[in-house]
C-alpha positions in Angstrom: 45.2 -9.5 27.8 41.6 -11.2 28.2 40.1 -7.9 27.4 42.1 -7.8 24.5 41.1 -11.1 23.3 37.2 -10.5 23.8 37.4 -7.0 22.2 38.5 -8.6 18.7 36.0 -11.4 19.0 33.4 -8.9 19.4 34.7 -6.8 16.3 34.8 -9.8 14.0 31.0 -10.8 15.1 30.6 -7.1 13.8 32.0 -7.6 10.7 30.0 -10.4 10.0 26.5 -8.7 10.8 27.7 -5.9 8.7 27.8 -8.4 5.7 24.7 -10.4 5.8 22.4 -7.3 6.4 20.0 -7.5 3.8 18.8 -4.1 2.7 15.6 -2.3 4.5 12.2 -1.9 2.2 9.7 0.3 3.2 7.0 2.3 1.0 6.7 5.5 0.1 6.5 8.0 2.4 4.9 10.9 -0.1 3.3 10.8 -3.1 5.4 13.3 -5.4 4.7 14.3 -9.3 5.5 11.8 -11.3 5.1 9.1 -8.9 3.9 5.6 -10.8 1.4 3.5 -8.4 0.2 0.4 -8.4 -2.8 -1.9 -7.8 -3.7 -5.4 -7.9 -7.7 -5.9 -9.2 -8.4 -8.9 -7.1 -11.8 -8.9 -7.7 -13.1 -6.9 -10.8 -16.5 -6.4 -11.7 -18.3 -8.9 -13.9 -19.9 -6.4 -16.1 -19.4 -2.9 -17.6 -18.8 -0.5 -15.1 -19.4 2.8 -16.8 -16.5 5.9 -16.3 -19.2 8.2 -16.4 -17.5 11.4 -14.1 -13.7 10.5 -15.7 -14.8 10.4 -19.0 -13.6 7.1 -19.4 -16.2 5.5 -21.4 -17.0 1.9 -20.4 -14.6 -0.2 -18.7 -14.1 -4.3 -18.1 -11.2 -5.5 -16.5 -10.5 -9.2 -15.4 -9.6 -10.7 -12.0 -6.0 -10.4 -11.1 -4.9 -7.4 -13.5 -3.6 -4.7 -12.7 -4.6 -1.1 -12.1 -2.4 1.6 -12.2 -1.8 6.1 -12.1 1.5 8.3 -13.3 0.6 11.2 -10.9 1.1 14.5 -13.1 -0.2 17.3 -11.1 -1.0 17.6 -7.4 -3.3 20.5 -6.1 -7.0 20.3 -4.2 -7.5 16.5 -6.3 -4.2 14.3 -7.3 -4.6 14.3 -11.2 -3.4 11.6 -13.3 -3.1 9.3 -15.8 -5.1 6.1 -14.5 -5.3 2.2 -16.5 -7.7 0.0 -15.5 -8.9 -2.9 -17.5 -9.5 -1.4 -20.7 -9.7 1.8 -20.1 -6.6 4.9 -20.2 -7.9 8.1 -18.9 -6.5 11.2 -17.1 -8.6 12.5 -14.4 -8.0 13.2 -10.8 -9.0 10.7 -8.4 -11.8 11.6 -7.5 -13.8 11.2 -9.9 -11.8 7.4 -10.8 -13.0 6.6 -7.1 -16.7 8.0 -8.0 -17.0 5.9 -11.2 -15.5 2.8 -9.1 -18.1 3.6 -5.6 -14.9 4.1 -3.5 -16.9 6.2 -1.3 -20.4 6.9 0.0 -22.8 9.5 -2.2 -24.6 10.7 1.2 -26.9 13.2 0.6 -26.0 16.0 2.3 -22.2 15.3 2.7 -20.3 13.5 0.1 -17.3 11.4 1.3 -14.7 10.2 -2.0 -11.4 10.6 -0.5 -10.4 9.1 -3.7 -7.1 7.0 -4.0 -4.7 9.3 -2.2 -5.4 11.6 1.3 -3.9 14.1 3.3 -1.3 12.7 6.2 -1.4 14.3 9.2 -2.9 14.1 12.5 -5.7 17.1 11.2 -6.4 15.9 8.2 -6.8 12.4 9.0 -9.5 13.7 12.0 -11.0 16.4 9.3 -11.3 12.5 7.0 -13.1 10.7 9.8 -15.1 13.5 10.7 -16.4 13.6 6.8 -16.5 9.7 6.8 -18.8 10.2 9.4 -21.2 12.4 8.4 -21.9 11.1 5.0 -23.2 8.0 6.4 -25.2 10.0 9.0 -28.9 8.9 9.1 -30.6 11.8 8.0 -34.8 12.1 6.7 -33.4 11.5 2.9 -30.2 9.9 2.7 -30.2 7.5 0.8 -26.7 6.2 2.0 -28.2 6.2 5.7 -25.6 3.8 7.2 -22.8 2.2 9.5 -19.6 3.9 9.3 -16.8 3.0 11.9 -12.6 3.5 11.6 -9.6 2.2 13.1 -6.3 2.1 13.0 -4.7 -1.4 11.8 -1.9 -2.6 10.1 -3.0 -3.9 6.5 -0.4 -6.4 4.2 1.0 -4.9 1.2 2.5 -6.7 -1.4 6.2 -5.6 -2.2 7.9 -6.4 -5.5 11.6 -6.4 -5.7 12.4 -6.4 -9.3 15.9 -6.9 -8.8 15.4 -10.6 -6.6 12.1 -11.1 -9.1 10.3 -12.2 -5.7 6.9 -11.0 -4.1 7.0 -10.6 -0.4 4.9 -8.2 2.0 5.4 -5.5 4.8 2.7 -4.2 7.4 1.7 -0.9 6.9 0.1 1.3 9.9 -3.0 2.4 8.1 -6.7 3.9 8.9 -9.2 1.8 8.0 -13.1 2.7 7.0 -15.9 0.2 6.8 -19.5 1.6 5.9 -22.4 -0.7 5.3 -25.4 0.8 4.1 -29.0 0.1 5.7 -30.9 -2.3 4.1 -32.7 -1.3 1.3 -36.0 -2.6 -0.5 -34.4 -2.8 -3.7 -31.5 -5.0 -4.5 -28.4 -5.3 -2.2 -26.8 -2.5 0.4 -23.7 -0.8 -0.4 -20.6 -2.5 1.6 -17.2 -0.6 1.2 -13.9 -1.0 2.9 -10.9 1.5 2.5 -7.7 1.8 3.8 -5.2 4.7 3.9 -1.6 4.2 4.8 -0.7 6.5 7.9 2.7 7.1 6.3 2.2 7.9 2.3 -1.7 8.8 1.9 -2.5 6.2 -0.5 -5.2 3.5 -0.9 -3.7 0.4 0.3 -6.7 -1.5 0.2 -10.3 -1.1 -1.5 -13.3 -3.4 -1.5 -16.9 -2.1 -2.5 -20.2 -4.0 -3.4 -23.4 -3.3 -3.9 -26.7 -4.3 -6.4 -29.1 -1.7 -7.8 -30.4 -4.6 -9.9 -26.9 -5.7 -11.3 -24.4 -7.4 -8.9 -21.4 -4.6 -8.8 -18.2 -6.2 -6.7 -14.5 -4.6 -6.8 -11.4 -5.2 -4.3 -7.9 -3.7 -5.0 -4.5 -3.8 -3.0 -1.4 -1.4 -3.5 1.9 -3.0 -4.7 4.9 -1.5 -3.8 8.0 -1.7 -6.0 11.1 -2.1 -3.4 13.6 0.6 -4.3 16.8 -0.1 -6.5 19.7 -1.5 -4.2 22.5 0.7 -3.7 25.4 -0.1 -6.6 27.6 -1.3 -4.0 25.1 -3.9 -3.0 24.8 -7.0 -4.7 22.1 -9.0 -6.4 20.4 -11.8 -5.2 22.2 -14.0 -4.2 25.5 -12.6 -3.7 23.5 -10.3 -1.6 23.7 -13.1 1.3 26.1 -15.3 -0.1 29.6 -13.2 -1.0 29.5 -11.1 1.7 27.9 -14.1 4.1 31.5 -16.0 2.8 33.6 -12.9 3.3 32.4 -12.3 6.5 32.5 -16.4 7.4 36.4 -16.3 6.7 37.0 -13.1 8.8 35.0 -14.7 11.7 37.4 -18.1 11.2 40.5 -15.8 11.3 39.6 -14.0 14.5 38.5 -17.0 16.1 41.8 -18.7 15.2 42.9 -15.5 16.7 41.7 -15.7 19.7 41.7 -19.0 20.3 45.7 -18.8 20.5 45.6 -15.8 22.4 43.4 -17.4 24.8 46.1 -20.6 25.5 48.5 -17.9 26.1 46.4 -16.5 29.0 
């Protein structure tokens, strides 16, 4: 009888746990056609940026504004409609990366990973090799500098439209840090790019330099949380309703357990 009583109590606890477990939210595992990505422009260039390679014209953005991409085609590059500041242009992500100086313009090897990279060990290794080659100290390479890479967890902002709450999750990334050697004129380029090993999306981009006119850009990915399943209530019922039901069930189980224990 004691075994039976213990089993009843365990079942009750299990039911309560099922009722209060929230929906897990993760980052997308891959980019597909018509995917819509959003980044926060944490720091925008103070001056006009000429979107030369994408033919987007003169771009002017504000701090805390939004940059987005609606993916329309995936081939060697990811093609989409990009929006940043006052510019909306159809281009591939390499062209946008060049316009925004998110990469290294090596004389012998260019490195423009863009906003999306291919995942998998062999692809990441190739990306890493190209990054180091672009910064290699060679005669005539204006972008001689130091390139390092590491694996790290980067905090990503997640927006839940159901609860209208922002929160953070850690995403495993490969992080590239580049610093150009001191230059005769202006300030050397310093760039950091972090890509999700899960989805290949640019999670964080930070680049700065000065060639007479200071340039600084910082962007960070914002991920929309997936909608809850149809039978999963929205906040605050997501916790309150199931918790009350689970609590009532647990109370009944405890009473039953107490009576059975007394009989024994």
